N, C-alpha and C positions, 0 to 999 in steps of 0.2 A: 662269418656272416653278420653284417651290421644289424643291430637291433634298435638303434637310435638314428634319427635323421639329424644331420648337421647343417645348420643354417649359418652362413658367414656374412657379417656386416660389411658394408662398403669400406669402412676404415681398416678392417682386418684384411680384406682383399688387397687394399693398397699397400699395407705393410708387407704382405707376402710378395707382391710384385717388386718391391724395393729391396727386399732382403738379398744378400749375396746368394748365388746359385746353390752352393753346398748347404747353406742354412735353409734356403727355401725348400729343398728336397726333404730335409729333416722335418720342417714344419708341416709340409703336406702329408708326410707319412704319419705324423702324430695326429693330424686331423682325421685320418682314416681310422686310427686307433680309438679316437673319441667316439666314433660311431659304434664301436664294439663294446667298449667299457669306459664310460665317461668319468667314473670315479676311481679308476685304477691308475697304476703308474705313479708319477710324481704329481698327483692331484691333491690340492689342499683347498678346503673350503675357506672362503674369505669371511672374516668376522664382521658382523653388522650388516651383511648383505645376504638376505635369504636366497637360497638356491643358486648362489654364485660361487664359483671356484676358479682356480687357476691351475694350469699345468705347466711345469718347467720343461723347457727344451733347450738345453745349453744355457746361453745368455738370454734367451727369449722366454716370454711368458705368454701363454694363451689364456685370456680371461674370458670366461663363458658363464652363461646362465643355463640352468636345467629346468625344463618343463616336464615334470614327471608324468602328468596326465596324458600328454600327447607324445611323450618320449622324443623330445626334440632338444638338441644341444644348440643354443644360440651363441655363437662366437662373437662377443662384443668387440674385442680388440686383440691384437697381437703386437706386443711391444718388447723392445730390448730392455733388459733389466738395468735400471739406474736407481739412484736413491729416491726418486720421486715417482716411480712406476705406479705405486698403488694409491697415490693421492688423487688421481683422476677418476678412480672407479669406486 
């Protein structure tokens, strides 16, 4: 049962639409898991950015912010991992 609400930005939605089908299914399943336990799994907090973390899904990274007061996970972006992935966030 989800205990957090997941809000997905338009750029993250666009990334999901453009991902290959088998990867899209994995990303959507991981978004469901974020609603249950946003700090579990392959989640790492990002240094220098308060309440911001990323979750690894194969070659993809889900970058999100946590609002602990309202229990909302705000998915800022979903990107394929490259050498410059974290420079944008």
